[in-house]
C-alpha positions as CSV (number, residue, x, y, z in Angstrom):
1,X,0.0,0.0,0.0
2,X,1.3,3.4,-0.8
3,X,0.6,6.9,0.6
4,X,-0.1,10.0,-1.5
5,X,2.3,12.9,-0.6
6,X,2.9,16.4,-1.8
7,X,6.5,17.5,-1.8
8,X,6.9,21.3,-1.5
9,X,10.3,22.1,-2.8
10,X,11.9,25.2,-1.4
11,X,13.8,27.7,-3.5
12,X,13.5,26.5,-7.0
13,X,12.7,28.6,-10.1
14,X,12.9,31.8,-8.0
15,X,14.7,34.8,-9.4
16,X,16.4,32.6,-12.0
17,X,18.1,30.4,-9.4
18,X,17.8,26.6,-9.2
19,X,15.9,26.4,-12.5
20,X,14.2,23.0,-12.8
21,X,11.8,22.1,-15.6
22,X,8.7,20.3,-14.2
23,X,9.0,17.6,-16.8
24,X,12.6,16.9,-15.5
25,X,11.3,16.9,-12.0
26,X,8.6,14.4,-12.8
27,X,11.1,12.2,-14.5
28,X,13.4,12.4,-11.5
29,X,10.7,11.2,-9.2
30,X,9.5,8.5,-11.5
31,X,13.1,7.2,-12.1
32,X,13.4,6.9,-8.3
33,X,10.4,4.6,-8.2
34,X,7.7,7.0,-7.0
35,X,4.4,6.5,-8.8
36,X,1.4,8.7,-9.9
37,X,3.8,11.6,-10.1
38,X,2.3,15.0,-11.1
39,X,3.7,18.5,-10.8
40,X,1.8,21.8,-10.4
41,X,3.2,25.1,-11.7
42,X,6.9,26.0,-11.7
43,X,7.4,26.6,-8.0
44,X,8.2,23.0,-7.1
45,X,5.0,21.1,-6.1
46,X,5.1,17.4,-6.7
47,X,2.2,15.1,-5.9
48,X,3.3,11.4,-5.8
49,X,2.7,8.1,-4.2
50,X,5.3,6.2,-2.2
51,X,5.4,3.0,-0.3
52,X,7.8,4.6,2.2
53,X,5.8,5.7,5.2
54,X,8.5,7.2,7.4
55,X,8.4,10.9,6.7
56,X,12.0,11.7,7.7
57,X,13.5,8.8,5.7
58,X,11.4,9.9,2.7
59,X,12.3,13.6,3.1
60,X,16.0,12.6,3.3
61,X,15.8,10.4,0.2
62,X,14.0,13.0,-1.9
63,X,16.4,15.8,-0.8
64,X,19.4,13.6,-1.7
65,X,17.8,12.7,-5.0
66,X,17.2,16.3,-5.9
67,X,20.7,17.4,-4.8
68,X,22.3,14.7,-6.9
69,X,20.1,15.2,-10.0
70,X,19.8,19.0,-10.1
71,X,22.9,20.0,-8.1
72,X,21.2,22.2,-5.5
73,X,20.9,22.0,-1.7
74,X,17.3,20.7,-1.7
75,X,14.9,21.4,1.2
76,X,11.6,19.7,1.0
77,X,8.4,19.8,3.1
78,X,6.2,16.8,2.9
79,X,2.5,16.5,3.7
80,X,0.3,13.6,3.1
81,X,-3.3,14.0,1.9
82,X,-4.8,14.0,5.4
83,X,-2.4,16.6,6.6
84,X,-2.9,18.9,3.7
85,X,-6.7,18.5,4.1
86,X,-6.3,19.5,7.8
87,X,-4.4,22.7,6.7
88,X,-7.2,23.6,4.3
89,X,-10.0,22.8,6.8
90,X,-8.3,24.8,9.6
91,X,-8.0,28.0,7.5
92,X,-9.6,31.1,9.0
93,X,-13.2,31.7,7.9
94,X,-13.2,33.3,4.5
95,X,-9.5,32.8,3.9
96,X,-8.9,32.7,0.1
97,X,-12.5,33.8,-0.8
98,X,-11.9,37.5,-1.6
99,X,-9.2,37.5,-4.3
100,X,-10.0,41.0,-5.3
101,X,-9.2,42.4,-1.9
102,X,-6.6,40.0,-0.3
103,X,-3.5,38.0,-1.1
104,X,-3.8,34.8,1.0
105,X,-0.7,32.6,1.5
106,X,0.2,29.6,3.5
107,X,3.6,29.4,5.1
108,X,4.4,25.7,5.4
109,X,6.9,25.2,8.3
110,X,9.7,22.7,8.3
111,X,10.4,21.0,11.7
112,X,11.5,22.0,14.2
113,X,9.9,25.4,13.5
114,X,6.6,25.8,15.3
115,X,3.6,28.0,14.1
116,X,3.7,30.3,17.1
117,X,7.4,31.0,16.6
118,X,7.0,31.7,12.9
119,X,4.0,34.0,13.4
120,X,5.9,35.9,16.1
121,X,8.7,36.5,13.6
122,X,6.4,38.1,11.1
123,X,6.4,41.9,11.0
124,X,2.7,42.5,10.6
125,X,1.6,46.0,9.6
126,X,-1.7,47.1,11.0
127,X,-4.3,47.6,8.4
128,X,-2.2,45.6,5.9
129,X,-1.3,42.2,7.3
130,X,-3.1,39.5,9.4
131,X,-1.7,36.1,10.3
132,X,-3.1,33.0,12.1
133,X,-1.5,29.8,13.1
134,X,-2.6,26.3,11.9
135,X,-1.4,22.7,11.8
136,X,2.3,23.2,10.9
137,X,1.5,26.4,9.1
138,X,0.9,30.1,9.3
139,X,-1.9,31.6,7.3
140,X,-0.9,35.1,6.0
141,X,-3.3,37.7,4.5
142,X,-2.3,41.0,3.0
143,X,-4.5,43.7,1.7
144,X,-3.9,43.6,-2.1
145,X,-4.0,47.4,-2.6
146,X,-1.4,47.8,0.2
147,X,0.8,44.8,-0.6
148,X,3.9,46.9,-1.2
149,X,3.7,48.0,2.5
150,X,3.3,44.5,3.8
151,X,5.7,43.3,6.4
152,X,5.6,39.7,5.0
153,X,8.4,40.5,2.6
154,X,10.7,41.1,5.6
155,X,10.5,37.5,6.6
156,X,13.2,36.7,3.9
157,X,15.8,38.4,6.2
158,X,14.8,36.3,9.2
159,X,16.6,33.0,10.0
160,X,13.2,31.3,10.3
161,X,12.8,31.9,6.5
162,X,15.1,28.9,5.8
163,X,12.6,26.6,7.6
164,X,9.5,27.5,5.6
165,X,8.1,27.4,2.1
166,X,5.2,29.6,1.0
167,X,2.3,28.7,-1.3
168,X,-0.6,30.9,-2.2
169,X,-4.1,29.7,-1.2
170,X,-5.0,28.8,-4.8
171,X,-2.0,26.5,-5.1
172,X,-2.6,25.0,-1.7
173,X,-6.2,24.0,-2.5
174,X,-5.3,22.9,-6.0
175,X,-2.6,20.5,-4.6
176,X,-5.2,19.0,-2.2
177,X,-7.6,18.5,-5.2
178,X,-4.7,16.7,-7.0
179,X,-4.2,14.4,-4.1
180,X,-7.8,13.2,-3.9
181,X,-8.2,9.6,-4.9
182,X,-9.8,8.9,-8.3
183,X,-13.4,7.9,-8.2
184,X,-13.7,4.3,-7.2
185,X,-10.3,4.3,-5.4
186,X,-9.7,4.3,-1.7
């Protein structure tokens, strides 16, 4: 029996660094023996099935595989379908529903970083930023019209930034939809 996972790769295809084509990424995972491999957009989201159930062993294997194949210091956050579903279900009411007014992001935290620590590191600007904690994540909302004044961009200078990867709400919910079993499957 295999488990469906999403691998959230940190730091690829950003600012021209660590450029990896999604077709090459899929092939890399398939050649390593993972099944039902699918990618979503260029920011390093891989949905796949693996027989390996130990998260840390799987994370280590994938990071080593990516480092060897693409020659970059890979950092990967893994969530199984139930965990990603919990992230979506725990989102604050209305999160992601007003795309004209807000930019809604999910900061996925890599252990040992905890949600309260990460939220405390955010420089929230009153009237611009709001943040909530969730299961291994921080939900971040910025007023779209004031996004240039958001304190969220300052997180890149914080040491905690190395222990997180950020996805917008649309990507987060799309990845969950990709992880749902096909009709008639478990």
